[in-house]
BAFI-3210 file (N, C-alpha, C; in Angstrom, 3 decimals, decimal comma, padded with zeros to 6 digits):
// residues 311
n [1|2|3|4|5|6|7|8|9|10|11|12|13|14|15|16|17|18|19|20|21|22|23|24|25|26|27|28|29|30|31|32|33|34|35|36|37|38|39|40|41|42|43|44|45|46|47|48|49|50|51|52|53|54|55|56|57|58|59|60|61|62|63|64|65|66|67|68|69|70|71|72|73|74|75|76|77|78|79|80|81|82|83|84|85|86|87|88|89|90|91|92|93|94|95|96|97|98|99|100|101|102|103|104|105|106|107|108|109|110|111|112|113|114|115|116|117|118|119|120|121|122|123|124|125|126|127|128|129|130|131|132|133|134|135|136|137|138|139|140|141|142|143|144|145|146|147|148|149|150|151|152|153|154|155|156|157|158|159|160|161|162|163|164|165|166|167|168|169|170|171|172|173|174|175|176|177|178|179|180|181|182|183|184|185|186|187|188|189|190|191|192|193|194|195|196|197|198|199|200|201|202|203|204|205|206|207|208|209|210|211|212|213|214|215|216|217|218|219|220|221|222|223|224|225|226|227|228|229|230|231|232|233|234|235|236|237|238|239|240|241|242|243|244|245|246|247|248|249|250|251|252|253|254|255|256|257|258|259|260|261|262|263|264|265|266|267|268|269|270|271|272|273|274|275|276|277|278|279|280|281|282|283|284|285|286|287|288|289|290|291|292|293|294|295|296|297|298|299|300|301|302|303|304|305|306|307|308|309|310|311]
n.u [093,687|090,877|088,628|089,263|089,450|090,214|088,382|087,225|085,173|081,573|079,429|077,897|079,307|081,746|080,841|080,019|082,457|083,914|082,225|082,390|085,125|085,275|083,907|085,667|087,740|086,694|086,304|088,925|090,051|088,563|089,188|092,008|092,251|091,097|092,837|095,319|094,777|094,586|097,195|098,708|097,807|098,933|101,689|102,543|103,874|105,002|105,253|103,527|101,220|101,066|100,518|098,087|096,492|096,336|095,003|092,556|091,610|091,468|089,111|087,178|087,865|087,601|084,882|083,937|084,745|083,289|080,605|080,822|081,459|079,117|077,252|078,278|077,630|074,995|072,318|072,040|070,067|067,396|068,640|071,305|072,656|074,884|075,373|076,565|079,222|081,352|081,361|083,250|085,631|085,307|085,367|088,025|089,239|088,544|089,984|092,630|092,717|092,409|094,723|096,616|095,829|096,484|099,260|099,904|099,114|100,711|103,275|103,331|103,184|105,500|107,583|107,195|107,874|110,492|111,646|110,997|111,580|109,860|109,684|109,242|106,911|106,311|107,378|107,437|104,738|103,849|105,349|104,288|101,697|102,265|103,239|100,907|099,317|100,770|100,451|097,627|097,163|098,763|097,471|094,970|095,734|096,733|094,350|092,978|094,601|094,013|091,320|091,531|092,945|090,958|088,862|089,725|088,922|088,757|088,184|088,747|091,428|092,481|091,896|093,504|096,007|096,065|096,188|098,586|100,290|099,796|100,981|103,699|104,010|103,576|105,797|107,807|107,053|107,426|110,193|111,018|110,044|111,396|114,083|114,126|113,649|116,000|118,107|117,246|116,684|114,411|114,276|114,457|111,959|110,435|111,643|110,936|108,178|108,223|109,286|107,193|105,240|106,286|106,224|103,468|102,607|103,684|102,288|099,670|099,730|099,895|097,401|095,569|096,275|095,492|092,721|092,031|092,640|090,701|088,309|088,655|088,165|090,191|091,831|091,545|094,244|096,927|097,065|094,474|093,004|094,106|093,212|090,468|090,345|091,358|089,391|087,176|088,041|088,188|086,267|086,258|084,559|084,559|086,368|088,006|088,884|088,142|088,402|088,256|087,186|087,526|086,619|086,684|084,327|083,887|082,865|082,188|082,988|083,141|082,825|083,330|083,184|083,983|083,381|084,517|082,599|081,515|080,301|078,173|076,550|073,432|071,348|070,408|072,296|074,625|073,933|073,901|076,617|077,765|076,535|077,676|080,337|080,097|079,325|081,651|083,471|082,258|082,494|085,143|085,245|083,196|081,855|081,349|079,973|079,044|079,289|078,918|079,481|078,539|080,283|080,176|082,709|085,197|083,559|083,285|083,201|085,070|084,319|083,070|085,051|087,757|088,304|089,303|090,467|092,528|092,348]
n.v [113,240|111,741|113,923|116,198|119,071|122,235|125,079|123,624|121,558|121,399|118,734|117,790|118,690|117,370|114,743|114,577|114,788|112,531|110,457|110,651|110,095|107,448|106,130|106,403|104,879|102,233|101,808|101,927|099,689|097,539|097,714|097,363|094,831|093,172|093,618|092,780|090,109|089,050|089,547|087,982|085,422|085,237|085,424|084,054|085,092|085,367|087,678|089,330|087,915|088,370|091,100|091,018|089,575|091,388|093,517|092,315|091,982|094,628|095,402|094,421|095,840|098,476|098,549|098,194|100,610|102,316|101,845|102,342|105,103|106,258|105,250|106,290|108,994|109,108|110,564|111,034|108,679|107,129|104,908|105,393|107,848|109,407|109,392|107,675|107,478|105,774|103,753|104,197|103,553|100,800|100,046|100,633|098,680|096,402|096,957|096,805|094,083|092,863|093,711|092,334|089,741|089,793|090,028|087,561|085,698|086,498|086,182|083,397|082,360|083,478|082,317|079,663|079,778|080,550|078,268|076,471|077,436|078,880|079,476|082,771|084,084|086,081|088,668|091,343|092,063|091,809|093,852|096,099|096,095|096,635|099,260|100,594|100,105|101,458|104,116|104,525|103,986|105,915|108,241|107,956|107,980|110,583|112,047|111,108|112,172|114,914|114,918|113,984|116,074|117,901|116,617|114,628|111,984|108,822|106,369|106,848|107,479|105,001|103,510|104,828|104,164|101,487|101,624|102,994|101,021|099,271|100,710|100,604|097,837|097,414|098,672|097,022|094,612|095,299|095,713|093,131|091,579|092,797|092,332|089,565|089,203|090,219|088,730|086,156|084,645|083,279|083,651|086,310|087,384|086,052|086,974|089,648|089,473|088,631|090,849|092,615|091,372|091,749|094,539|095,003|093,891|095,658|097,992|097,208|097,102|099,825|100,792|099,334|100,262|102,994|102,675|101,419|103,396|105,251|103,863|103,578|106,068|108,075|111,108|114,268|115,835|117,840|120,371|120,788|120,744|122,997|124,991|124,845|125,591|128,228|129,453|129,338|130,847|133,338|135,119|137,337|136,964|134,350|132,627|130,433|127,223|123,852|120,266|119,475|117,480|115,431|113,713|111,735|110,777|109,330|111,520|113,410|115,313|115,215|117,400|118,366|120,260|122,078|125,365|128,266|130,801|134,123|134,023|135,593|136,102|136,050|133,224|133,489|135,289|133,744|131,710|133,039|133,669|131,102|130,069|131,744|130,897|128,249|128,736|129,907|127,799|125,994|127,424|127,080|124,334|122,961|120,508|119,731|118,553|120,251|120,596|122,492|123,030|125,282|126,590|128,147|130,377|129,362|127,739|125,326|121,777|118,678|116,650|113,681|110,738|111,173|113,295|116,737|118,513|120,531|122,338]
n.w [107,893|106,230|104,577|106,040|105,100|105,018|104,000|101,995|099,825|099,516|100,717|098,600|096,318|096,694|096,542|093,867|092,487|093,453|092,652|089,877|089,363|090,140|088,148|085,999|087,047|087,178|084,443|083,363|084,654|083,554|080,788|080,785|081,934|079,972|077,786|078,834|079,384|076,820|075,999|077,829|077,154|074,660|075,120|077,461|079,621|082,958|084,472|083,111|083,576|086,312|086,334|084,969|086,787|088,870|087,615|087,111|089,719|090,261|089,059|090,796|093,149|092,242|091,689|094,269|095,418|093,776|094,560|097,292|097,677|096,872|098,650|100,981|101,009|101,602|103,406|107,025|108,909|110,806|111,917|111,557|112,770|112,486|109,833|106,824|106,299|107,016|105,216|103,272|104,549|104,908|102,255|101,738|103,317|101,866|099,556|100,552|101,289|098,777|097,494|098,996|098,266|095,558|095,784|096,956|094,957|092,782|093,901|094,343|091,696|090,624|092,133|091,423|088,682|088,882|089,941|087,965|085,075|082,295|078,802|077,429|075,180|072,256|073,038|072,227|071,836|074,468|075,694|074,423|075,441|078,107|077,935|077,106|079,345|081,314|080,460|080,632|083,328|084,606|083,756|085,027|087,754|088,003|087,658|089,900|091,896|091,674|092,436|095,072|096,244|096,583|097,901|099,751|099,997|101,515|100,300|097,575|097,883|098,706|096,431|094,620|095,719|095,073|092,277|091,958|092,849|090,767|088,694|089,382|089,254|086,551|085,433|086,478|085,253|082,569|082,512|083,198|081,032|078,905|079,637|079,515|076,808|075,724|076,926|076,691|078,891|080,981|083,708|084,451|083,973|085,895|088,251|088,128|088,562|091,234|092,543|092,185|093,790|096,372|096,527|096,375|098,776|100,649|099,948|100,588|103,359|104,057|103,090|104,653|107,164|107,070|106,708|109,084|110,997|110,313|110,888|113,592|114,532|114,422|115,363|113,586|111,745|113,232|112,054|111,047|113,451|114,688|112,961|113,435|116,156|116,052|114,503|116,207|118,436|117,349|118,061|120,680|122,805|123,449|125,699|125,982|124,558|125,011|125,456|122,744|120,161|117,342|114,320|111,349|108,852|106,146|103,606|105,436|108,416|111,963|114,609|117,888|120,935|123,993|125,168|126,931|128,376|129,307|132,518|133,314|131,194|129,430|128,566|125,967|124,866|125,042|123,311|120,831|120,553|120,424|118,129|116,212|116,362|115,471|112,824|111,785|111,931|110,176|107,853|107,278|107,131|105,207|105,091|107,649|110,762|113,462|116,945|119,759|123,137|125,589|128,389|131,615|132,388|134,633|136,065|134,876|134,677|134,449|131,581|129,970|129,056|129,500|131,057|131,746|128,980|127,080|123,984]
ca.u [092,561|089,944|087,592|089,726|089,894|089,783|088,006|086,990|083,923|080,394|079,264|077,375|080,398|082,682|080,207|080,033|083,825|084,288|081,422|082,911|086,428|085,107|083,515|086,916|088,521|086,115|086,533|090,334|090,280|087,972|089,953|093,337|092,111|090,860|094,050|096,371|094,401|094,989|098,656|099,238|097,499|099,851|103,117|102,849|104,751|104,525|105,115|102,294|100,156|100,965|099,824|096,714|095,783|096,048|093,979|091,277|091,174|091,143|087,696|086,435|088,122|087,028|083,436|083,704|084,861|082,169|079,392|081,080|081,378|077,719|076,565|078,816|077,023|073,591|072,105|071,746|068,700|067,074|069,586|072,675|072,525|076,093|075,546|077,048|080,568|082,291|081,392|084,512|086,668|085,127|085,877|089,486|089,621|088,451|091,128|093,833|092,662|092,634|096,146|097,297|095,532|097,305|100,646|100,041|099,030|101,902|104,436|103,307|103,526|106,897|108,457|107,062|108,615|111,925|112,061|110,818|111,386|109,190|110,017|108,266|106,675|105,747|107,775|107,077|103,325|103,753|105,880|103,324|100,598|102,741|103,281|099,519|098,872|101,433|099,847|096,272|097,240|099,297|096,411|093,967|096,307|096,771|092,987|092,666|095,319|093,264|090,112|091,924|093,333|089,740|087,889|090,326|088,156|089,549|087,955|089,517|092,835|092,831|091,869|094,730|097,136|096,051|096,652|100,014|100,932|099,710|101,978|105,002|104,038|103,712|107,202|108,570|106,731|108,068|111,626|111,201|109,835|112,482|115,317|113,991|113,795|117,409|119,006|116,608|116,654|113,079|114,343|114,234|110,513|109,955|112,124|110,109|106,922|108,463|109,420|105,829|104,558|106,795|105,713|102,039|102,457|103,979|101,176|098,488|099,886|099,543|095,962|094,878|096,539|094,640|091,334|091,884|092,588|089,400|087,294|088,898|087,897|091,437|091,665|092,074|095,637|097,135|096,757|093,018|092,567|094,508|092,295|089,194|090,516|091,492|088,087|086,302|088,556|088,180|085,353|086,814|083,590|084,915|087,597|088,881|088,335|088,686|087,768|088,017|087,235|087,218|086,760|086,218|083,396|083,698|082,975|081,836|083,775|082,360|083,626|082,640|084,091|083,413|083,974|084,273|081,967|081,249|079,226|077,061|075,749|072,152|071,349|070,242|073,573|075,548|073,494|074,346|078,072|078,047|076,124|078,689|081,511|079,781|079,325|083,037|084,074|081,670|083,038|086,438|084,998|081,780|081,247|081,450|078,852|079,698|078,528|079,678|078,818|079,036|080,507|080,478|084,136|085,498|082,615|083,201|083,716|085,494|083,259|083,517|085,848|089,152|088,477|089,545|091,496|092,551|092,473]
ca.v [112,312|111,984|114,914|117,367|120,015|123,593|125,776|122,587|121,512|120,896|117,295|117,540|118,872|116,266|113,522|114,588|114,504|111,156|109,563|110,691|109,439|105,998|105,627|106,278|103,784|100,964|101,700|101,590|098,313|096,602|097,751|096,776|093,386|092,519|093,695|091,949|088,703|088,693|089,540|086,817|084,234|085,214|085,376|083,145|085,788|085,347|089,048|089,826|087,261|089,090|092,354|090,664|089,208|092,596|094,289|091,638|092,353|096,052|095,547|094,208|096,947|099,698|098,476|098,442|102,053|102,915|101,799|102,882|106,569|106,633|104,924|107,126|110,325|109,024|111,372|110,278|108,186|106,764|103,890|105,876|109,265|110,097|109,189|106,392|107,732|104,688|102,842|104,402|102,802|099,381|099,891|100,601|097,357|095,490|097,269|096,236|092,628|092,471|093,901|091,172|088,576|089,929|089,736|086,121|085,014|086,821|085,550|081,955|082,112|083,864|081,286|078,464|079,978|080,561|076,874|075,774|078,518|078,605|080,535|083,824|084,246|087,357|089,701|092,663|092,271|092,026|095,179|097,093|096,120|097,306|100,701|101,061|100,055|102,550|105,390|104,628|104,039|107,227|109,231|107,804|108,412|112,046|112,516|110,812|113,150|116,176|114,727|113,870|117,394|118,656|115,881|113,815|110,739|107,643|105,327|107,203|107,367|103,584|103,105|105,370|103,355|100,266|101,923|103,296|099,692|098,786|101,408|100,011|096,463|097,477|098,964|095,797|093,643|095,754|095,424|091,679|091,090|093,313|091,617|088,202|089,267|090,484|087,672|084,851|083,951|083,528|083,970|087,741|087,585|085,572|087,889|090,854|089,168|088,562|092,232|093,156|090,791|092,419|095,910|094,964|093,629|096,920|098,895|096,745|097,480|101,229|100,952|098,797|101,159|104,171|102,272|101,139|104,669|105,854|103,124|103,786|107,484|108,812|112,559|115,002|116,218|119,019|121,577|120,947|121,099|124,373|125,827|124,855|126,376|129,642|129,936|129,512|131,910|134,620|135,977|137,503|136,541|132,965|132,767|129,251|126,012|122,641|118,997|119,435|116,113|115,408|112,437|111,738|109,712|109,498|112,915|114,294|115,271|115,548|118,239|118,776|120,920|122,938|126,701|129,044|132,089|134,964|133,387|136,517|136,234|135,347|132,051|133,958|135,848|132,627|131,001|133,809|133,505|129,736|129,951|132,408|130,021|127,124|129,222|130,109|126,475|125,413|128,143|126,454|122,911|122,927|119,185|119,402|118,571|120,919|120,661|123,261|123,123|126,451|126,476|129,413|130,367|129,178|126,815|124,099|120,547|117,723|115,875|112,578|109,647|111,491|114,468|118,022|118,518|121,773|122,118]
ca.w [107,828|105,152|104,776|106,776|104,092|105,311|102,790|100,993|099,080|100,196|100,551|097,253|095,362|096,900|096,047|092,403|092,031|093,752|091,816|088,512|089,260|090,267|086,829|085,245|087,628|086,710|083,002|083,144|085,103|082,587|079,534|080,971|082,166|078,676|076,964|079,437|079,208|075,462|075,961|078,560|076,349|073,517|075,495|078,561|080,568|084,341|084,944|082,523|084,339|087,578|086,063|084,623|088,020|089,624|086,906|087,330|091,058|090,201|088,723|092,041|094,069|091,675|091,899|095,703|095,602|093,039|095,379|098,633|097,725|096,710|099,900|102,054|101,025|101,998|104,620|108,247|109,073|112,186|112,401|111,364|113,067|112,047|108,404|106,325|105,782|107,271|104,063|102,566|105,249|104,584|100,896|101,829|103,822|100,719|098,700|101,155|101,183|097,386|097,196|099,587|097,429|094,353|096,144|097,179|093,670|091,986|094,531|094,094|090,295|090,394|092,707|090,583|087,438|089,204|090,102|086,693|084,097|081,029|077,840|077,178|073,744|071,782|073,985|071,708|072,148|075,910|076,022|073,939|076,410|079,303|077,665|077,144|080,732|082,029|080,067|081,162|084,786|084,982|083,558|086,079|089,030|087,987|087,913|091,295|092,717|091,669|093,238|096,475|096,735|096,876|098,714|100,804|100,132|101,873|099,298|096,384|098,257|098,678|095,033|094,020|096,181|094,282|090,920|092,035|092,865|089,386|087,875|089,711|088,743|085,093|085,148|086,751|084,199|081,339|082,639|083,150|079,667|078,068|079,980|078,988|075,352|075,383|077,414|076,463|080,181|081,564|085,131|084,626|084,013|087,197|089,286|088,048|089,246|092,672|093,006|092,231|094,952|097,572|096,500|096,685|100,208|101,334|099,694|101,310|104,770|104,172|102,890|105,823|108,298|106,938|106,932|110,516|111,709|110,032|111,624|115,020|114,827|114,646|115,316|112,448|111,975|114,076|111,293|111,023|114,804|114,925|112,191|114,166|117,380|115,704|114,043|117,377|119,302|116,644|118,825|122,035|123,824|123,803|126,479|125,875|123,942|125,619|125,081|121,301|119,637|115,913|113,632|109,964|108,474|104,716|103,189|106,551|109,641|113,142|115,501|119,109|121,882|125,017|125,168|128,146|128,124|130,472|133,292|133,548|129,985|129,386|127,695|124,594|124,430|124,857|122,104|119,666|120,463|119,994|116,729|115,402|116,321|114,590|111,443|111,360|111,712|108,972|106,705|106,985|106,859|104,792|105,277|109,076|111,704|114,591|118,196|120,746|124,443|126,327|129,831|132,287|132,718|136,040|136,694|134,079|135,271|133,413|130,954|129,125|129,608|129,695|131,882|131,117|127,935|126,316|122,544]
c.u [091,621|088,924|088,052|090,316|089,360|089,500|087,676|085,623|082,763|080,299|078,789|078,470|081,416|082,133|080,251|081,416|084,204|083,493|081,980|084,230|086,289|084,635|084,753|087,722|088,012|086,412|087,963|090,604|089,749|088,799|091,295|093,265|091,930|092,128|095,141|096,050|094,809|096,510|099,247|098,987|098,469|101,292|103,458|103,732|104,163|104,378|103,866|101,080|099,954|100,191|098,358|095,906|095,409|094,974|092,602|090,722|090,844|089,671|086,847|086,608|087,530|085,511|083,086|083,768|083,685|080,912|079,602|080,916|079,937|076,920|076,998|078,153|075,540|073,383|071,836|070,290|068,509|068,060|071,040|072,674|073,743|076,353|076,125|078,486|081,556|082,329|082,696|085,642|086,541|085,594|087,400|089,979|089,570|089,643|092,399|093,867|092,925|094,094|096,964|097,068|096,348|098,745|100,861|100,034|100,289|103,140|104,487|103,729|104,993|107,857|108,398|107,861|110,111|112,449|111,974|110,525|110,691|109,474|108,867|108,152|106,148|106,061|107,367|105,630|103,135|104,252|104,924|102,154|101,018|102,807|101,871|099,005|099,483|100,759|098,468|096,290|097,741|098,234|095,358|094,493|096,386|095,384|092,589|093,367|094,551|091,998|090,456|092,320|092,119|088,814|088,494|089,638|089,058|089,393|088,752|091,013|093,302|092,857|093,113|095,950|097,232|096,590|098,114|100,808|100,909|100,797|103,368|105,097|104,189|105,142|108,056|108,313|107,411|109,560|111,878|111,062|110,971|113,784|115,288|114,194|115,246|118,304|118,533|116,594|115,324|113,099|114,072|112,741|109,945|110,397|111,310|108,777|107,089|108,624|108,047|105,090|104,990|106,241|104,236|101,808|102,675|102,817|099,928|098,540|099,474|098,047|095,190|095,098|095,624|093,167|091,067|091,794|091,237|088,303|087,429|088,733|089,161|091,179|092,131|093,492|095,726|096,784|095,250|092,498|092,925|093,589|090,950|089,286|090,593|090,162|087,160|086,744|088,620|087,240|085,895|085,840|083,841|086,295|088,556|088,130|088,952|087,836|087,361|088,207|086,781|087,355|086,189|085,287|083,050|083,835|082,675|082,896|082,890|083,272|082,776|083,647|083,273|084,118|083,599|083,736|081,806|080,075|078,021|076,215|074,397|072,281|071,233|071,565|074,599|075,212|073,985|075,853|078,425|077,662|077,136|079,934|081,284|079,830|080,749|083,732|083,555|082,093|084,383|086,281|083,526|081,093|081,229|080,094|079,444|078,758|079,400|078,849|079,384|079,162|080,695|081,931|084,337|084,597|082,513|083,814|084,141|084,305|083,882|084,420|087,234|089,383|088,757|090,696|091,414|092,776|093,916]
c.v [112,707|113,025|116,177|118,378|121,398|124,316|124,822|122,693|121,127|119,396|116,974|117,664|117,743|114,969|113,449|114,243|113,045|110,159|109,505|109,920|107,925|105,371|105,434|105,072|102,423|100,766|101,293|100,141|097,302|096,554|097,051|095,277|092,644|092,493|092,786|090,464|088,220|088,605|088,341|085,535|084,112|084,945|084,352|083,769|085,766|086,760|089,695|089,190|087,963|090,389|092,104|090,348|090,450|093,431|093,655|091,972|093,844|096,276|095,420|095,404|098,254|099,718|098,719|099,934|102,775|102,969|102,450|104,394|107,039|106,348|105,878|108,487|110,300|109,796|110,494|109,824|107,734|105,763|104,353|107,392|110,063|109,904|107,833|106,473|106,610|103,674|102,999|103,608|101,306|099,093|099,807|099,262|096,321|095,696|096,616|094,718|092,150|092,663|092,754|089,916|088,610|089,536|088,233|085,351|085,238|086,152|084,058|081,634|082,418|082,806|080,016|078,601|080,140|079,140|076,097|076,809|078,019|079,748|081,521|084,037|085,657|088,502|091,099|093,022|092,553|093,401|096,281|097,218|096,849|098,821|101,296|101,124|101,192|103,888|105,562|104,753|105,392|108,307|109,173|108,316|109,938|112,632|112,266|111,791|114,469|116,066|114,679|115,223|118,213|117,950|115,128|112,479|109,550|106,548|105,604|107,099|105,913|103,055|103,612|104,556|102,063|100,525|102,361|101,992|099,077|099,400|100,819|098,595|096,447|097,786|097,719|094,747|094,009|095,448|093,923|091,117|091,528|092,572|090,186|088,182|089,439|089,307|086,278|084,008|084,256|083,845|085,460|088,044|087,180|086,493|089,181|090,641|089,142|089,963|092,880|092,651|091,477|093,847|095,954|094,748|094,900|097,904|098,513|097,147|098,938|101,470|100,482|099,669|102,377|103,825|102,025|102,423|105,349|105,177|103,314|105,251|108,240|110,310|113,132|115,467|117,537|120,311|121,843|121,366|122,554|125,347|125,953|125,757|127,868|130,236|130,212|130,710|133,269|135,621|136,113|137,116|135,098|132,992|131,592|128,123|124,815|121,439|118,976|118,002|116,118|113,986|112,568|110,559|109,894|110,956|113,898|114,218|115,741|116,252|118,587|119,337|121,619|124,290|127,421|130,419|132,860|134,364|134,287|136,744|135,557|134,137|132,473|134,516|134,733|131,860|131,717|133,642|132,121|129,533|130,614|131,552|128,835|127,545|129,417|128,780|125,864|126,160|127,554|124,995|122,739|121,588|118,765|119,411|119,063|120,968|121,353|123,394|124,323|126,164|127,874|129,390|130,277|128,194|125,481|122,930|119,598|116,909|114,691|111,608|110,086|112,782|115,725|117,922|119,835|121,450|122,215]
c.w [106,700|105,526|105,472|105,822|104,433|104,011|101,664|100,352|099,990|099,956|099,142|096,200|095,469|096,330|094,530|091,866|092,257|092,912|090,400|088,397|089,404|088,950|085,960|085,732|087,145|085,224|082,695|083,525|084,092|081,303|079,695|081,234|080,843|077,827|077,515|079,313|077,822|075,353|076,679|077,771|075,190|073,931|076,555|079,618|081,972|084,892|084,353|083,205|085,673|087,391|085,711|085,880|088,814|088,943|087,081|088,719|091,141|089,883|089,982|092,978|093,554|091,845|093,370|096,001|094,964|093,905|096,746|098,674|097,553|097,983|101,012|102,132|101,390|103,300|105,836|108,277|110,519|112,771|112,327|111,530|112,618|110,560|108,073|105,824|105,994|106,139|103,285|103,226|104,977|103,164|100,899|102,372|102,704|099,790|099,249|101,055|099,770|096,974|097,780|098,743|096,150|094,649|096,310|095,853|092,833|092,565|094,267|092,663|090,014|090,918|091,876|089,297|087,675|089,325|088,796|085,601|082,833|080,067|077,667|075,678|073,463|072,736|073,520|072,007|073,633|076,316|075,564|074,909|077,677|079,110|077,702|078,574|081,548|081,726|080,688|082,682|085,262|084,833|084,645|087,415|089,105|088,255|089,368|092,231|092,803|092,522|094,724|097,062|097,148|097,863|099,881|101,007|100,435|100,830|098,037|096,671|098,201|097,242|094,310|094,440|095,387|092,881|090,888|092,082|091,474|088,521|088,109|089,138|087,222|084,675|085,353|085,676|082,893|081,363|082,525|081,750|078,757|078,339|079,453|077,476|074,943|075,740|077,080|077,740|080,855|083,058|085,385|084,768|085,377|088,327|089,297|088,764|090,751|093,274|093,140|093,469|096,247|097,657|096,876|098,176|101,013|101,157|100,460|102,778|104,971|104,042|104,122|107,056|108,248|107,216|108,409|111,319|111,511|110,847|113,131|115,431|115,225|114,513|113,974|112,776|112,748|113,347|111,253|112,397|115,144|114,192|112,896|115,393|117,078|115,243|115,225|118,213|118,606|117,321|120,245|123,145|124,255|124,436|126,265|125,173|124,643|125,208|123,603|120,807|118,185|115,380|112,225|109,736|107,005|104,334|104,313|107,636|110,782|114,141|116,719|120,096|122,960|124,925|126,452|127,762|129,436|131,258|133,541|132,303|130,155|128,458|126,235|124,048|124,162|123,578|120,848|119,465|119,912|118,526|115,797|115,268|115,396|113,119|110,933|111,096|110,418|107,708|106,295|106,593|106,473|105,038|106,745|109,766|113,020|115,793|119,240|122,022|125,196|127,820|130,422|132,774|134,233|136,748|135,951|134,826|134,151|132,898|130,211|129,846|130,054|130,475|131,083|130,130|127,183|124,862|122,119]
res [m|s|g|a|r|a|g|g|l|s|i|e|q|s|a|a|l|t|a|r|i|t|i|y|s|v|s|v|a|v|i|l|t|a|v|k|a|l|g|w|w|s|s|g|s|v|s|l|l|a|s|l|a|d|s|a|l|d|i|v|s|a|l|a|t|f|f|a|v|r|f|a|i|a|p|p|d|a|e|h|r|f|g|h|g|k|a|e|a|f|s|a|l|i|q|g|g|l|i|f|a|s|a|a|l|i|g|r|e|s|i|a|h|l|l|k|p|e|p|v|r|a|e|g|w|g|m|a|i|m|f|l|s|l|a|m|t|a|g|l|v|l|m|q|n|r|v|l|a|k|t|g|s|l|a|v|s|s|d|r|a|h|y|v|s|d|f|i|s|n|i|a|s|l|i|g|i|a|a|t|a|v|t|r|d|p|h|w|d|a|w|a|g|l|v|v|a|v|w|f|t|w|g|a|v|g|v|l|r|d|a|t|q|h|l|m|d|h|e|l|d|d|e|a|r|q|t|i|t|e|a|v|l|a|d|p|a|i|r|n|v|h|e|l|r|t|r|a|s|g|p|r|i|h|i|q|m|h|v|d|l|d|p|d|q|t|l|r|q|a|h|v|v|v|e|g|a|e|a|r|v|m|a|a|f|p|a|a|d|v|l|i|h|p|d|p|e|g|f|a|e|p|h|g|l|f|g|e|e|t|a]
***
């Protein structure tokens, strides 16, 4: 899940990285849209039109990501006690919807050109644009990969999924234009556009699934939960961890649990033990909000909606 990075960055460091990569994303989308518009006007290629349509929607999605990552890091306020991290998930929903829109537009144009083929002009110019697009998109995706390895941002992950789809569509467009140039059969160009539409649909499903899990407060993965449990139990004064619950919210993660302590401890002693456990968890997850409830061992009762649950 997003944000579950043991030994990761602070919220401020994560915010700086995600903000910077969104500037690159918007810039790439604007440049490629302008270049592809000129190329489509010159060639009339449907596969190039498909790529142009997606790049135009990239501007919208990149701007959504640009603003979402900045809003997501806003500190909690009176109306949003858990912060504003869910903005990243809403950005991902926009991304998924735009990918579906791209697929629908490209599919419609491709089918129309299969039924009524039109000649492709200036194939060389179209292929040159595709090579440029491939290079710029690949560079951006590599930068996004590095940011994701450090931040786990859902918004950046969704933006990357969109650009990976772009990369595949550019390859398909390049093949379609090249095949049309060699065979003089415009059907190749239309088939390439149809392949892109199918690929986009598949990619949109993945983006929407991840956004839905984030909005539904899906648990962090087993590795993250194990790291949390081990950090808490590093102090032998803590006998057990139960009712461990985790969720991601943009750059932040929220962790809560119950721990069993010696029932003969004073409240002050229990407080010191719990504070130490919270510090160890936050050392592994700097962007975490940790809440630990101490229970006297042997006297704890089930809490919450689902009763007793061990970590």
